[in-house]
N, C-alpha and C positions, 0 to 999 in steps of 0.2 A: 419474481423476486426482484428488489431493488438493489442495484450494486453501485457503491460509491468506488471510485478509483482516484488514487493520490499518484500522480505521474510526476515524478523528480526529476527525469532526465532533462538536459539541456536541447536535445534534438528531436523537435516533433516528427521528423521523417528518418530517425536513426533506427538502430537494430532493436532497442527496446520498444520503441514505439511499433514497429512493425510485428514483434511478438505478441506486445499487448493488444494489438489491433485484432489479430487472429482470435485470441481469447475470447474477446469482445464480440466479435462477428459471430462465433459460436454461441454464445450466450443469448445475443440478440435473436438468433435464430431459434430459440426456444421461448421466446417471448419476454425476456427479461429486460427490465430497464436500466440504463447506465446514466449515472452522472460522473462526468471527467473532468478532474481539475488540473489543468496544467501549472504545476506550480512555480515555474521559472516566470511565469507571466504575472504571479500575484505578489502582493505585499504581504509577505508573513514573516513576522520577525521571530528570532531566536526567543525562547524562554528566558527570563530575566532571574528566574529563581526567586523572586519577591514574596512569594507564599501568598499574595493577597487572595487568590483563588480559593484557598482553603480556610480563611477566616469564617466565622459565623455570619451567616446571611451573605456570603459573597455569591455572585451571580457569574462564574466564569472568570475569565481572564479579563485583566484590567487594560491591556493592550487593546486598542481599537485598530484592528488591521482586517485583512480578508479570511482569517480563520473563522470568523462568525460564520461565513459561508459553509465553510467545511463542517464546522460543528453541527450545524443544522442537518446536513447530510448525512452526517454520522449517526445522528438520533434517529434517522428516517430508513438507513439502510439495513440490509439483511447480510450483504456481503461486501468487506472492505478489501480491497486490492490494491496493495502496495507495488508500484511498478518503478523499477529504477535500474541503471546500470550499476554494477559492481564498482564501487570507489573505494579503494584501500580497505577492503573485506568490510565494508559497510554500505549502508545506504548512501545514494547522493545527496549532498548539504541540504538542498531546498526539501527533501523529503523527510531528512532526519529532524530539521528545525520543525516541520509540522508534526511529526509523531511526538517530539518533545513537548509540544504544545497540547498533548492530550490530558496531560497533567491537570490542567483547569476542568476536568470534566469529572462528574463521578466515575469511577473505575473500578474501584478494589471490591470484587465481588466477594459477598459474605460480611463485609464491613461497611459497606453502602450499597445503594442501588446502582450497579455498574450499568452505564448506557451500553456498554459492550456485550453485556450477557446475554446469550443466545444468538449473537452474530457469528459469521465465519470471516476468517482472514487467509488471504492468499499473497504470496509473493510472485511477481512476475520479474525476472532478472536476466540480465545479459551480462556476458564479462568477455574480457579479451583472452580468456582462456578456454580450452577444451571444456565442455560441460562437467565432465568427471573430475576436472582438477582446478574448479572455479573458486574453491575456497569458501562456499557459502554455508558451510556447516555451522560457522560461528554465529553468523547472521540468523540462520535458521533457529538455533538454540535460543538465542534473545527472542525471537518472535514467538517461539513456542511457550516460553517462559511468559511473555505478555499475555499469551492466550490463557494460559492456567490461572494467572493472577486475575485477570477482567472477565474470565467467564467466557471467553469465544472460544470457537472450534477451529482449529488449524487444519487447512485443506492442503498445505505443502507449498511447493514451489515449480513453477513453469519457467524453464531456464533454459538458455542457448549459449553456447560458445561461439564466439566469432573472431577466434584468433586467426585462423588462416582461411576462413570462407564468411563471406557475409550470408545473411540470412536469406537473400534471393537465391543463393546457391545450395541452401538446406531445405529443399521443398518437404521433407518428412518432418521437419521439426516445426514447420509452420501448420502442417497437418495436423500434427498431434496436439499443437497449441489451441487448434479451432476444436478439436474432438473434447479437449478438455474443458473448453467453454460451454461446448454443446451438452455436456454431461453435468452441469452445473444443477 
């Protein structure tokens, strides 16, 4: 399986990166390949809402930035993982910008040939709250709706609360993340 990961967090060695690494280690242990994009290091501009991508004979987004690399990876992948710390009950800004730019692709299952149809989607997320109180329900609902509209399958969220303990102090959470990755 080909996995495309969009990592929106600012800290390459932070809690979200550690949780994601365990999921990916588990996936790689089963022979899956991974393409990881650190979005904070990329030139990804916000969607302009210009609608040029939806005009007849349009060929994607008119903005020429690093989204072209991501578009190609999205076309090729079987699983898309969005990885982000919880920022104000949502994805971190760089990841939100990238997801907004999905608009330039054929995405509406049933109305056009969605490039997302048949793919799977997973969220890897950390928050400053305990996992049972992290407020991810609204974000998960949005991602589930995105899956329904585009023809993707929602796999759920791998999450960890880091309010009172770093992930280094939660080996059971890291073991579970590895097991989820190995089960993909």
